[in-house]
C-alpha positions in Angstrom: 115.8 113.4 154.2 113.1 115.9 153.5 115.0 118.8 155.1 116.9 120.0 152.0 113.7 120.0 149.9 111.9 121.9 152.7 114.6 124.5 152.9 114.8 124.9 149.2 111.0 125.4 149.0 111.2 128.1 151.7 114.0 129.8 149.9 112.0 129.7 146.7 108.9 131.1 148.3 110.9 133.8 150.0 112.6 134.8 146.7 109.2 134.9 145.0 107.7 137.2 147.7 110.8 139.4 147.6 110.5 139.7 143.8 106.9 140.7 144.0 107.6 143.3 146.6 110.5 144.7 144.6 108.2 145.0 141.5 105.6 146.8 143.7 108.3 149.2 145.1 109.5 150.0 141.5 106.0 150.8 140.4 105.5 153.1 143.4 108.8 154.9 142.6 107.8 155.3 139.0 104.4 156.9 140.0 106.2 159.4 142.2 109.0 160.2 139.7 108.7 163.2 137.4 110.4 162.6 134.1 112.3 165.2 132.2 112.5 163.2 129.0 110.1 160.5 127.9 109.6 158.2 125.0 106.2 159.7 124.3 105.5 163.3 125.3 102.3 164.5 127.0 99.9 165.9 124.5 96.9 168.2 124.5 93.7 166.3 123.7 93.2 166.5 120.0 96.9 167.3 119.2 98.6 170.4 117.9 95.7 171.7 115.9 93.4 171.5 119.0 96.1 173.1 121.2 96.4 176.1 118.8 92.6 176.5 118.7 92.5 176.4 122.5 95.2 179.1 122.8 93.6 181.3 120.1 90.2 181.2 121.8 91.5 181.7 125.3 94.5 184.0 125.2 94.0 187.7 125.5 96.5 189.0 123.0 96.0 192.6 124.1 97.5 192.1 127.5 101.0 193.2 126.5 99.7 196.2 124.5 97.4 197.4 127.4 100.4 197.2 129.7 102.5 199.3 127.3 105.0 196.6 126.2 107.3 197.7 123.4 106.3 196.6 119.9 107.7 193.2 119.1 107.2 189.5 118.9 107.4 187.7 122.3 107.5 184.0 123.0 106.5 183.2 126.6 107.8 179.8 127.8 106.0 178.0 130.5 106.9 174.7 132.2 104.4 172.5 134.0 103.8 168.9 135.1 101.3 166.6 133.4 100.2 164.0 135.9 99.3 160.4 135.5 95.7 161.4 135.0 96.5 164.3 132.7 96.1 167.0 135.3 98.3 170.1 134.9 100.2 171.3 138.0 103.3 173.3 139.0 102.9 175.9 136.3 105.9 178.2 136.0 107.0 180.8 133.5 110.6 180.5 132.5 110.7 183.8 130.7 110.2 187.2 132.4 109.2 189.8 129.8 106.7 191.3 132.2 103.8 193.4 131.0 101.4 190.7 132.2 102.4 188.3 129.4 103.5 185.4 131.7 100.5 185.9 134.0 98.1 185.7 131.0 99.7 182.5 129.7 99.7 180.9 133.1 96.0 181.8 133.5 95.2 180.1 130.2 97.2 177.0 131.1 95.3 176.7 134.3 92.1 176.5 132.2 93.4 173.6 130.1 91.4 170.3 130.0 93.3 167.2 131.1 96.1 166.3 128.8 97.1 162.8 127.5 99.9 161.8 129.9 103.4 161.1 128.8 104.6 157.5 128.5 107.8 155.7 129.4 108.4 152.0 128.8 104.7 151.6 127.9 103.4 153.1 131.2 101.8 156.5 131.9 104.2 158.7 133.9 104.3 162.2 135.3 106.4 164.4 133.1 107.5 168.0 132.7 106.2 169.8 129.7 108.0 172.9 128.4 105.8 174.9 126.2 106.6 178.0 124.1 103.6 180.3 123.5 
């Protein structure tokens, strides 16, 4: 007489434990995943104005001239990962002008303070940031 209720209770408890484990696994996967596109992009602390000020005070604009680059306007593009805690990693230049430009930009990016991480579905996530400079 109590057997069906007992079996139902066990099934219910098993389902609940499985659901909690699945939620935990999803969270772990999200923490390891690196997003290409997100709802809210990672941002330099203080926003665009602070980012521009940081670049202006840290970039050595004479690097290309000292290395005899032809006159012109150059936009170096770098890609990096902003971690869950805002730490910058995996810095790579996607342009290759040479003349020390990419090395200089990467040097400055390494000096950056922690960024505000990207967000997806209301959670902080690791995300790629592609940045023209």
